[in-house]
N, CA, C and O of each residue as an XYZ file, in Angstrom:
424
protein
N     -40.700    -52.307    -32.861
C     -41.570    -53.134    -33.680
C     -42.718    -53.649    -32.805
O     -42.486    -54.218    -31.739
N     -43.935    -53.448    -33.257
C     -45.095    -53.889    -32.481
C     -45.300    -55.395    -32.636
O     -44.697    -56.040    -33.494
N     -46.157    -55.927    -31.790
C     -46.482    -57.351    -31.887
C     -47.082    -57.673    -33.248
O     -46.829    -58.742    -33.803
N     -47.865    -56.765    -33.779
C     -48.487    -57.023    -35.079
C     -47.446    -56.999    -36.188
O     -47.547    -57.778    -37.135
N     -46.452    -56.126    -36.095
C     -45.370    -56.131    -37.081
C     -44.633    -57.463    -37.054
O     -44.339    -58.042    -38.100
N     -44.338    -57.942    -35.851
C     -43.670    -59.245    -35.717
C     -44.548    -60.343    -36.287
O     -44.062    -61.250    -36.963
N     -45.835    -60.261    -36.014
C     -46.767    -61.261    -36.515
C     -46.793    -61.249    -38.038
O     -46.803    -62.310    -38.662
N     -46.803    -60.082    -38.636
C     -46.871    -60.025    -40.092
C     -45.632    -60.680    -40.708
O     -45.737    -61.367    -41.724
N     -44.473    -60.473    -40.106
C     -43.264    -61.125    -40.601
C     -43.379    -62.638    -40.476
O     -43.013    -63.366    -41.399
N     -43.880    -63.110    -39.353
C     -44.060    -64.547    -39.172
C     -45.044    -65.109    -40.193
O     -44.804    -66.167    -40.774
N     -46.133    -64.412    -40.408
C     -47.140    -64.894    -41.352
C     -46.530    -65.010    -42.754
O     -46.695    -66.032    -43.419
N     -45.841    -63.982    -43.193
C     -45.286    -63.994    -44.533
C     -44.214    -65.068    -44.686
O     -44.209    -65.802    -45.675
N     -43.312    -65.166    -43.724
C     -42.140    -66.011    -43.873
C     -42.372    -67.455    -43.464
O     -41.846    -68.366    -44.104
N     -43.140    -67.682    -42.422
C     -43.240    -69.036    -41.887
C     -44.534    -69.752    -42.258
O     -44.555    -70.980    -42.329
N     -45.574    -69.034    -42.488
C     -46.815    -69.699    -42.840
C     -46.975    -69.819    -44.346
O     -47.885    -70.491    -44.832
N     -46.104    -69.177    -45.068
C     -46.081    -69.339    -46.511
C     -47.335    -68.882    -47.229
O     -47.850    -69.597    -48.088
N     -47.833    -67.705    -46.893
C     -48.981    -67.166    -47.616
C     -48.580    -66.938    -49.068
O     -47.486    -66.454    -49.356
N     -49.486    -67.297    -49.979
C     -49.187    -66.999    -51.374
C     -49.274    -65.486    -51.573
O     -49.685    -64.759    -50.670
N     -48.893    -65.028    -52.737
C     -48.816    -63.582    -52.987
C     -50.154    -62.877    -52.801
O     -50.206    -61.785    -52.235
N     -51.229    -63.487    -53.269
C     -52.540    -62.861    -53.168
C     -52.989    -62.798    -51.712
O     -53.462    -61.760    -51.250
N     -52.841    -63.913    -50.987
C     -53.226    -63.940    -49.567
C     -52.366    -62.973    -48.763
O     -52.865    -62.298    -47.863
N     -51.083    -62.903    -49.082
C     -50.191    -61.977    -48.374
C     -50.625    -60.531    -48.613
O     -50.590    -59.712    -47.695
N     -51.029    -60.220    -49.830
C     -51.498    -58.862    -50.137
C     -52.788    -58.561    -49.378
O     -52.961    -57.458    -48.860
N     -53.695    -59.540    -49.311
C     -54.945    -59.354    -48.558
C     -54.644    -59.149    -47.076
O     -55.239    -58.290    -46.425
N     -53.721    -59.940    -46.555
C     -53.341    -59.837    -45.142
C     -52.736    -58.475    -44.845
O     -53.015    -57.879    -43.804
N     -51.911    -57.983    -45.757
C     -51.286    -56.667    -45.568
C     -52.350    -55.575    -45.475
O     -52.262    -54.692    -44.623
N     -53.344    -55.634    -46.341
C     -54.427    -54.652    -46.306
C     -55.172    -54.747    -44.979
O     -55.460    -53.729    -44.349
N     -55.485    -55.975    -44.555
C     -56.204    -56.178    -43.295
C     -55.398    -55.648    -42.113
O     -55.962    -55.043    -41.201
N     -54.081    -55.871    -42.122
C     -53.242    -55.353    -41.031
C     -53.237    -53.832    -41.003
O     -53.266    -53.226    -39.932
N     -53.201    -53.221    -42.172
C     -53.243    -51.755    -42.224
C     -54.554    -51.234    -41.647
O     -54.566    -50.257    -40.898
N     -55.660    -51.892    -42.001
C     -56.959    -51.494    -41.462
C     -56.999    -51.694    -39.947
O     -57.527    -50.857    -39.216
N     -56.439    -52.802    -39.489
C     -56.403    -53.105    -38.060
C     -55.566    -52.075    -37.305
O     -55.974    -51.615    -36.238
N     -54.419    -51.711    -37.834
C     -53.543    -50.740    -37.165
C     -54.207    -49.376    -37.018
O     -53.943    -48.658    -36.053
N     -55.057    -49.018    -37.955
C     -55.757    -47.734    -37.871
C     -56.657    -47.660    -36.636
O     -56.980    -46.569    -36.167
N     -57.060    -48.820    -36.112
C     -57.915    -48.841    -34.926
C     -57.133    -48.550    -33.650
O     -57.725    -48.244    -32.615
N     -55.803    -48.645    -33.717
C     -54.917    -48.340    -32.584
C     -55.309    -49.118    -31.326
O     -55.461    -48.545    -30.247
N     -55.468    -50.417    -31.487
C     -55.787    -51.275    -30.347
C     -54.530    -51.584    -29.546
O     -53.416    -51.479    -30.058
N     -54.713    -51.959    -28.310
C     -53.588    -52.433    -27.511
C     -53.102    -53.747    -28.115
O     -53.873    -54.485    -28.728
N     -51.792    -54.032    -27.932
C     -51.213    -55.253    -28.490
C     -51.968    -56.506    -28.079
O     -52.099    -57.437    -28.873
N     -52.469    -56.541    -26.840
C     -53.148    -57.754    -26.376
C     -54.441    -58.019    -27.140
O     -54.941    -59.144    -27.124
N     -54.991    -57.009    -27.805
C     -56.173    -57.198    -28.639
C     -55.791    -57.266    -30.120
O     -56.378    -58.021    -30.894
N     -54.798    -56.464    -30.492
C     -54.393    -56.404    -31.888
C     -53.800    -57.729    -32.354
O     -54.093    -58.183    -33.460
N     -52.979    -58.344    -31.532
C     -52.298    -59.572    -31.923
C     -53.283    -60.698    -32.238
O     -53.190    -61.281    -33.318
N     -54.224    -61.034    -31.345
C     -55.160    -62.099    -31.716
C     -56.056    -61.727    -32.888
O     -56.414    -62.595    -33.684
N     -56.422    -60.465    -33.011
C     -57.224    -60.045    -34.164
C     -56.436    -60.278    -35.451
O     -56.991    -60.740    -36.448
N     -55.142    -59.959    -35.428
C     -54.298    -60.164    -36.604
C     -54.173    -61.646    -36.944
O     -54.140    -62.013    -38.118
N     -54.106    -62.491    -35.933
C     -54.060    -63.935    -36.202
C     -55.305    -64.384    -36.960
O     -55.213    -65.142    -37.926
N     -56.460    -63.916    -36.520
C     -57.704    -64.281    -37.200
C     -57.734    -63.720    -38.622
O     -58.195    -64.393    -39.544
N     -57.254    -62.516    -38.798
C     -57.214    -61.919    -40.138
C     -56.273    -62.693    -41.057
O     -56.553    -62.853    -42.245
N     -55.167    -63.168    -40.511
C     -54.255    -63.997    -41.299
C     -54.918    -65.289    -41.737
O     -54.745    -65.730    -42.873
N     -55.675    -65.891    -40.838
C     -56.397    -67.121    -41.184
C     -57.439    -66.863    -42.265
O     -57.615    -67.680    -43.169
N     -58.125    -65.736    -42.173
C     -59.122    -65.393    -43.194
C     -58.434    -65.219    -44.547
O     -58.914    -65.734    -45.556
N     -57.321    -64.503    -44.572
C     -56.598    -64.289    -45.833
C     -56.074    -65.595    -46.407
O     -55.963    -65.733    -47.625
N     -55.752    -66.550    -45.553
C     -55.159    -67.815    -45.978
C     -56.198    -68.868    -46.349
O     -55.830    -69.937    -46.838
N     -57.477    -68.600    -46.131
C     -58.527    -69.584    -46.427
C     -58.493    -69.958    -47.903
O     -58.401    -69.096    -48.777
N     -58.569    -71.250    -48.160
C     -58.459    -71.739    -49.530
C     -59.804    -72.030    -50.184
O     -59.886    -72.153    -51.406
N     -60.855    -72.140    -49.381
C     -62.171    -72.422    -49.951
C     -63.236    -71.807    -49.047
O     -62.935    -71.276    -47.978
N     -64.468    -71.891    -49.494
C     -65.565    -71.256    -48.751
C     -65.759    -71.854    -47.364
O     -66.086    -71.133    -46.421
N     -65.563    -73.160    -47.229
C     -65.718    -73.778    -45.922
C     -64.659    -73.274    -44.948
O     -64.975    -72.943    -43.805
N     -63.409    -73.214    -45.392
C     -62.346    -72.666    -44.540
C     -62.636    -71.215    -44.192
O     -62.435    -70.791    -43.054
N     -63.103    -70.464    -45.162
C     -63.419    -69.063    -44.914
C     -64.523    -68.939    -43.869
O     -64.433    -68.111    -42.963
N     -65.557    -69.754    -43.992
C     -66.649    -69.711    -43.011
C     -66.133    -70.044    -41.612
O     -66.532    -69.408    -40.637
N     -65.256    -71.025    -41.511
C     -64.705    -71.410    -40.209
C     -63.833    -70.302    -39.628
O     -63.954    -69.971    -38.448
N     -62.961    -69.730    -40.446
C     -62.068    -68.691    -39.933
C     -62.835    -67.419    -39.593
O     -62.509    -66.723    -38.631
N     -63.852    -67.127    -40.388
C     -64.691    -65.965    -40.089
C     -65.447    -66.194    -38.778
O     -65.614    -65.267    -37.986
N     -65.899    -67.419    -38.554
C     -66.595    -67.741    -37.305
C     -65.668    -67.575    -36.100
O     -66.101    -67.112    -35.045
N     -64.410    -67.946    -36.249
C     -63.453    -67.740    -35.155
C     -63.290    -66.251    -34.872
O     -63.211    -65.846    -33.712
N     -63.239    -65.438    -35.919
C     -63.142    -63.993    -35.740
C     -64.370    -63.428    -35.047
O     -64.261    -62.552    -34.188
N     -65.544    -63.934    -35.423
C     -66.783    -63.493    -34.771
C     -66.771    -63.897    -33.302
O     -67.210    -63.138    -32.437
N     -66.269    -65.090    -33.028
C     -66.159    -65.536    -31.635
C     -65.242    -64.627    -30.826
O     -65.523    -64.322    -29.667
N     -64.153    -64.198    -31.441
C     -63.234    -63.259    -30.788
C     -63.965    -61.957    -30.469
O     -63.838    -61.421    -29.368
N     -64.731    -61.452    -31.438
C     -65.511    -60.228    -31.215
C     -66.536    -60.412    -30.107
O     -66.735    -59.513    -29.289
N     -67.184    -61.560    -30.073
C     -68.164    -61.827    -29.021
C     -67.496    -61.857    -27.647
O     -68.062    -61.385    -26.661
N     -66.296    -62.412    -27.595
C     -65.554    -62.415    -26.337
C     -65.244    -61.008    -25.864
O     -65.352    -60.708    -24.675
N     -64.860    -60.146    -26.790
C     -64.591    -58.752    -26.437
C     -65.861    -58.055    -25.971
O     -65.830    -57.221    -25.067
N     -66.981    -58.408    -26.601
C     -68.262    -57.835    -26.208
C     -68.617    -58.248    -24.789
O     -68.977    -57.411    -23.961
N     -68.514    -59.546    -24.513
C     -68.847    -60.055    -23.170
C     -67.926    -59.472    -22.100
O     -68.360    -59.188    -20.984
N     -66.660    -59.300    -22.449
C     -65.691    -58.759    -21.490
C     -65.828    -57.247    -21.329
O     -65.214    -56.643    -20.450
N     -66.641    -56.654    -22.190
C     -66.815    -55.199    -22.200
C     -65.466    -54.490    -22.340
O     -65.200    -53.463    -21.715
N     -64.621    -55.096    -23.199
C     -63.287    -54.561    -23.436
C     -63.320    -53.305    -24.299
O     -62.456    -52.439    -24.172
N     -64.311    -53.207    -25.172
C     -64.428    -52.083    -26.092
C     -65.823    -51.504    -26.016
O     -66.768    -52.164    -25.584
N     -65.934    -50.265    -26.443
C     -67.276    -49.685    -26.567
C     -67.879    -50.154    -27.893
O     -67.198    -50.783    -28.704
N     -69.136    -49.851    -28.103
C     -69.849    -50.330    -29.285
C     -69.221    -49.832    -30.581
O     -69.162    -50.571    -31.564
N     -68.759    -48.605    -30.592
C     -68.134    -48.037    -31.790
C     -66.848    -48.785    -32.147
O     -66.609    -49.074    -33.320
N     -66.029    -49.098    -31.159
C     -64.794    -49.842    -31.401
C     -65.091    -51.250    -31.905
O     -64.432    -51.740    -32.823
N     -66.082    -51.896    -31.303
C     -66.460    -53.239    -31.745
C     -66.934    -53.228    -33.188
O     -66.579    -54.111    -33.969
N     -67.725    -52.241    -33.540
C     -68.230    -52.142    -34.908
C     -67.086    -51.901    -35.891
O     -67.083    -52.462    -36.987
N     -66.129    -51.082    -35.515
C     -64.976    -50.831    -36.383
C     -64.176    -52.113    -36.607
O     -63.755    -52.397    -37.728
N     -63.967    -52.880    -35.550
C     -63.234    -54.135    -35.676
C     -64.047    -55.148    -36.493
O     -63.477    -55.899    -37.285
N     -65.349    -55.173    -36.310
C     -66.204    -56.060    -37.095
C     -66.083    -55.735    -38.581
O     -66.043    -56.639    -39.416
N     -66.026    -54.448    -38.907
C     -65.879    -54.037    -40.303
C     -64.544    -54.499    -40.890
O     -64.474    -54.861    -42.064
N     -63.491    -54.487    -40.079
C     -62.182    -54.980    -40.550
C     -62.281    -56.463    -40.889
O     -61.799    -56.897    -41.935
N     -62.908    -57.242    -40.006
C     -63.078    -58.674    -40.269
C     -63.943    -58.894    -41.508
O     -63.623    -59.742    -42.341
N     -65.029    -58.145    -41.636
C     -65.929    -58.310    -42.783
C     -65.226    -57.950    -44.080
O     -65.386    -58.643    -45.085
N     -64.453    -56.881    -44.068
C     -63.731    -56.483    -45.278
C     -62.723    -57.560    -45.678
O     -62.553    -57.838    -46.865
N     -62.057    -58.165    -44.698
C     -61.107    -59.239    -44.987
C     -61.828    -60.435    -45.605
O     -61.343    -61.026    -46.569
N     -62.976    -60.785    -45.055
C     -63.758    -61.897    -45.599
C     -64.259    -61.575    -47.006
O     -64.276    -62.447    -47.874
N     -64.662    -60.343    -47.229
C     -65.130    -59.930    -48.564
C     -64.007    -60.052    -49.594
O     -64.241    -60.512    -50.712
N     -62.793    -59.645    -49.225
C     -61.667    -59.772    -50.141
C     -61.397    -61.246    -50.444
O     -61.124    -61.609    -51.588
N     -61.472    -62.083    -49.426
C     -61.210    -63.511    -49.613
C     -62.258    -64.149    -50.529
O     -61.912    -64.956    -51.391
N     -63.508    -63.801    -50.354
C     -64.553    -64.396    -51.189
C     -64.433    -63.934    -52.638
O     -64.702    -64.706    -53.559
N     -64.034    -62.688    -52.846
C     -63.822    -62.198    -54.217
C     -62.705    -62.986    -54.886
O     -62.803    -63.338    -56.062
N     -61.657    -63.258    -54.146
C     -60.537    -64.032    -54.694
C     -61.015    -65.437    -55.070
O     -60.619    -65.968    -56.108
N     -61.842    -66.026    -54.253
C     -62.323    -67.386    -54.515
C     -63.258    -67.442    -55.725
O     -63.370    -68.483    -56.373
N     -63.914    -66.352    -56.027
C     -64.870    -66.316    -57.144
C     -64.186    -66.125    -58.486
O     -64.832    -66.245    -59.526
N     -62.912    -65.835    -58.485
C     -62.196    -65.614    -59.765
C     -61.899    -66.914    -60.452
O     -61.307    -66.921    -61.531
């Protein structure tokens, strides 16, 4: 079981995501896993994605999205990924935020 698998279990069981947020988080985790990042990068990215899925209003979403952007900026400064990898991860965060905003607009 990967760190992200363990994280997903913790998110579902201990953080009490509602059904819609849990479904959004599951999609985000699937997108994240496709990037095949090392656990040390995948785990914090998944934490940010969980926060985005769990956002209850636009202000929370803006804050959690900003934390995700900060994580990406840190990876950029550390030169941990090439530009293509960074863009792929940015798209995962953006897609998660887009799903969250659609849910809030209903």
